[in-house]
PAZAPA-4460 file (N, C-alpha, C; in steps of 0.05 Angstrom, whole numbers, plus 32768, in hexadecimal, padded with zeros to 4 digits):
% residues 119
    n_x    n_y    n_z   ca_x   ca_y   ca_z    c_x    c_y    c_z   seq   type   mol
   8A1E   8795   868C   8A07   8789   86A0   8A03   8775   869E     1      M     A
   8A0C   8765   86B3   8A05   8748   86B1   89E8   8741   86B8     2      Q     A
   89D9   872F   86A5   89C3   8724   86A3   89B4   8725   86C0     3      E     A
   89C0   8717   86D4   89B8   870E   86F5   89C0   8725   8709     4      T     A
   89C5   8741   86FA   89C2   8755   870F   89B3   875E   8714     5      C     A
   89AE   8764   8732   8994   8769   873E   8983   8788   872C     6      T     A
   8990   8798   8726   898F   87B9   8723   8984   87A3   870A     7      V     A
   8992   879D   86F1   8987   8799   86D8   8971   8788   86D4     8      N     A
   8971   8776   86F1   8951   8768   86E8   893A   8777   86FB     9      Q     A
   8940   878A   8705   8929   8796   870F   8923   87B1   86FA    10      T     A
   8938   87B5   86F2   892F   87CE   86DC   8923   87C7   86C6    11      V     A
   892D   87AB   86B8   891A   879F   86A6   88F7   8796   86AC    12      R     A
   88FB   8794   86C8   88DE   878A   86D0   88CE   87A1   86DD    13      Y     A
   88D8   87B3   86E0   88C3   87CF   86EC   88C5   87E2   86D3    14      L     A
   88D3   87DF   86BE   88D5   87ED   869E   88BB   87E0   8693    15      A     A
   88AD   87CC   8691   889E   87C2   867B   8885   87D1   867B    16      R     A
   8877   87D6   866A   8866   87F3   8665   884D   87F2   867B    17      K     A
   884A   8803   868D   8835   8805   8698   8836   87FE   86B7    18      W     A
   8854   87F4   86B9   8850   87E9   86D1   8856   87FC   86EC    19      T     A
   8862   8810   86EA   886D   881C   86FE   8847   8835   86FC    20      L     A
   8842   8839   86EA   8819   884B   86E7   880B   883C   86FD    21      L     A
   880E   881E   86F0   87FC   880B   8701   87F4   880E   8720    22      I     A
   8818   8814   872A   8821   8811   8743   8814   8832   8751    23      I     A
   881F   883E   8743   880A   885D   874A   87F2   8864   8751    24      L     A
   87DF   884D   8734   87C5   8857   873B   87BA   8845   8753    25      E     A
   87CD   882B   8760   87B9   8821   876E   87C7   882D   8781    26      L     A
   87DA   883A   878C   87E1   8855   87A0   87D2   8863   879E    27      Y     A
   87C0   8873   8795   87A9   8883   8793   878C   887B   87A5    28      K     A
   878A   885C   8799   8774   8851   87A6   876D   8851   87C7    29      G     A
   8756   8855   87C7   8752   884D   87ED   875F   8837   87F4    30      P     A
   876C   883A   880E   877D   8819   8811   8790   8812   8802    31      G     A
   879D   8820   87F1   87AE   881B   87D0   87A3   8803   87C3    32      Y     A
   8782   8806   87C2   877C   87F3   87B4   8769   87FE   87A1    33      T     A
   8769   87F2   8788   8750   87F2   8775   8749   87DC   8761    34      R     A
   8733   87E4   8757   8723   87CB   874C   8730   87CF   8727    35      R     A
   8731   87B6   871D   8738   87B5   8703   872D   87CC   86EF    36      F     A
   8712   87C9   86F8   8709   87E3   86E1   8716   87FB   86EA    37      S     A
   871B   8800   86FF   8721   8821   8705   873C   8820   8702    38      E     A
   874E   8808   86FE   8769   880E   86F3   8768   8810   86D5    39      L     A
   8756   87FB   86CA   874E   87FA   86A9   8749   8822   86A0    40      K     A
   8737   882F   86B0   872A   8842   86AC   8740   885D   86AE    41      N     A
   8756   8859   86C5   8767   8871   86CA   8780   8870   86BA    42      A     A
   8783   8855   86A7   87A0   8854   869D   878F   8859   867D    43      L     A
   8792   8871   8674   8785   886C   8659   879F   8869   864E    44      E     A
   8790   8852   8639   87A4   8845   8621   87AB   8829   8627    45      G     A
   87A7   8821   8644   87B2   8807   8645   879A   87F2   863E    46      I     A
   87A1   87DB   8631   878C   87C8   862F   8785   87B7   8647    47      T     A
   8772   87A4   8644   8767   8796   865C   8782   8780   865B    48      Q     A
   878C   877A   8648   8799   875A   864A   87B3   8768   8651    49      K     A
   87CA   877A   8651   87DD   878F   8652   87D4   878E   8673    50      V     A
   87C2   8799   867A   87C0   879F   8698   87B6   8787   869F    51      L     A
   87A9   876E   869E   87B1   8755   86AF   87C2   8754   86B3    52      A     A
   87D2   8748   8698   87ED   8745   869B   87FF   8750   86B2    53      E     A
   8807   876C   86B3   8811   8779   86C5   8810   876C   86DD    54      R     A
   87ED   876F   86E4   87E6   8772   86FF   87E9   8757   8708    55      L     A
   87EB   8744   86F2   87F2   8723   86FA   8810   8723   8702    56      R     A
   8821   8731   86EF   883E   8730   86F7   8841   8740   8716    57      E     A
   8830   8758   8717   883E   875D   8732   8836   8750   874A    58      L     A
   881B   873F   873D   8816   8729   875F   8826   8719   875F    59      E     A
   8834   870A   8744   8844   8700   874A   885F   8706   875C    60      T     A
   8869   8714   8753   887C   8723   8761   887D   872E   8783    61      E     A
   885D   8732   8787   8854   8734   879F   8856   8757   87A9    62      G     A
   884E   8764   8794   8850   8782   8795   883A   8789   8799    63      I     A
   8821   877A   878C   880C   8776   878B   87F8   8765   879F    64      V     A
   87D7   8765   87A9   87CD   8752   87AA   87B9   8750   879F    65      T     A
   87A8   873A   8796   878E   8739   878A   877B   8730   87A2    66      R     A
   875C   873C   87A1   874A   872E   87B0   8737   872A   8794    67      H     A
   8729   8713   8795   870D   870E   8784   86F8   870D   878F    68      V     A
   86E5   8724   878A   86CD   8722   8796   86B2   8719   8783    69      D     A
   86AF   86FE   8781   869D   86EA   8778   867F   86E6   8774    70      A     A
   8678   86F9   8797   865E   86F5   879D   8653   8705   8789    71      S     A
   8659   8713   877D   8647   8729   8770   864F   8721   874E    72      A     A
   863F   872F   8743   8642   8731   8720   8645   874D   8719    73      F     A
   8655   8755   8705   866D   874A   8703   867A   8744   871D    74      P     A
   868A   8730   8712   86A2   8727   8728   86B2   873E   8727    75      V     A
   86BB   8749   8749   86CD   875F   874E   86EC   8753   8752    76      R     A
   86FE   875F   874C   871E   8756   874B   8728   8775   8758    77      S     A
   8729   876B   876A   873D   878D   8778   875A   877D   8779    78      E     A
   876D   8793   877B   878F   8796   877F   8790   87AB   8790    79      Y     A
   879D   87A0   87A5   87AB   87B2   87B8   87CA   87AC   87BA    80      T     A
   87D9   87CB   87BA   87F1   87CD   87C0   87FC   87B9   87DB    81      L     A
   881C   87AA   87D6   881D   87A1   87F2   8837   87B3   87F6    82      T     A
   883D   87B0   8818   8859   87B7   881D   886B   87BA   8802    83      E     A
   8873   87A5   87F9   8889   87AB   87E3   8878   87BF   87D2    84      S     A
   8868   87BB   87C7   885F   87CE   87BA   885D   87F0   87C1    85      G     A
   8854   87ED   87D8   885B   880F   87E2   8879   881C   87E4    86      L     A
   888B   8806   87EA   88A6   880C   87E8   88A9   8814   87C5    87      G     A
   88A0   880B   87B6   88A5   8813   879B   889E   8832   8796    88      L     A
   8886   8830   87A0   887D   8850   87A0   8892   8860   87AA    89      V     A
   8899   885E   87BC   88AD   8875   87C8   88C6   8878   87AE    90      E     A
   88D1   885C   87A9   88DD   885A   8790   88D0   8878   8774    91      V     A
   88C1   886C   8772   88B2   887F   8758   88AF   88A0   875F    92      I     A
   88AB   88A1   8780   88AB   88BC   878C   88CC   88C9   8780    93      R     A
   88E1   88B6   8787   88F8   88C3   8780   8902   88C2   8762    94      G     A
   88F1   88B2   8755   88F6   88BB   873F   88EF   88D4   872D    95      I     A
   88D0   88D5   8734   88BE   88EF   8737   88D0   890F   873B    96      K     A
   88E1   890F   875B   88E8   891E   8762   8904   8920   8753    97      A     A
   8916   8912   8748   892B   8918   873A   8921   8926   8720    98      W     A
   8905   8921   8717   8903   8923   86FB   88FD   8947   8702    99      A     A
   88EC   8948   8714   88F0   8961   8716   88F9   8979   8720   100      L     A
   890F   896F   8729   8929   897B   872F   893B   897D   8716   101      T     A
   8944   896A   8708   8956   8968   86F7   894B   8967   86D7   102      W     A
   8937   895D   86D3   8938   894F   86BC   8920   8961   86A8   103      K     A
   8906   8951   86B5   88F2   8951   86A3   88DE   8968   86B0   104      L     A
   88DB   897D   869D   88C5   898B   86A1   88A3   8989   86A5   105      E     A
   8895   8989   86B8   887B   8988   86B2   886F   899D   86D0   106      N     A
   8862   89AD   86B9   885E   89C2   86CD   8840   89B9   86DF   107      A     A
   8835   89A5   86D1   8813   89A2   86E0   881D   898C   86F4   108      E     A
   8835   8984   86FB   8839   8970   870A   8843   8985   8728   109      C     A
   8857   8997   871E   885F   89A0   873A   886E   898C   8753   110      G     A
   8864   8990   876D   8866   8979   8782   8856   896C   878C   111      G     A
   8841   8963   8779   8827   895B   8787   882E   893E   8793   112      Q     A
   8825   8934   87A9   8828   891F   87AB   8816   890D   87A1   113      D     A
   8826   88F4   8794   8823   88DD   8787   8806   88CF   878A   114      C     A
   8801   88D0   87A3   87E4   88C7   87A3   87CF   88D3   879F   115      S     A
   87D1   88F1   879D   87BD   8905   878F   87C8   890A   876F   116      V     A
   87DC   890C   8763   87E1   8909   874A   87C8   8902   8740   117      C     A
   87C9   8912   8721   87BC   890E   870D   87D3   8908   86F9   118      V     A
   87CD   88EA   86EF   87EB   88F2   86D9   87E2   88F6   86BD   119      L     A
***
């Protein structure tokens, strides 16, 4: 597969560890928004450094937007899924549907909506 192939480039980007799980956690938030600390607490095992890197990447790609509230201490950073990010949630749902139908056994998952799923 050629380096410039759209599928190749997209898969390499989305396959980075934590990327899809961050998107799902944002999807669960009210208004598809979560604070940095909420994401850190929800994603067991992710380091602060990696979470910050992935969020910067997602922001650069237009998948999330960041709002910083510096009026209080500590400063609050909130991240919200964009329309592009919500489109990726549909891709993740498709992967989940495939896994439930064909490949992966996950009795806890069932067919729950990803917005209320406890990963």
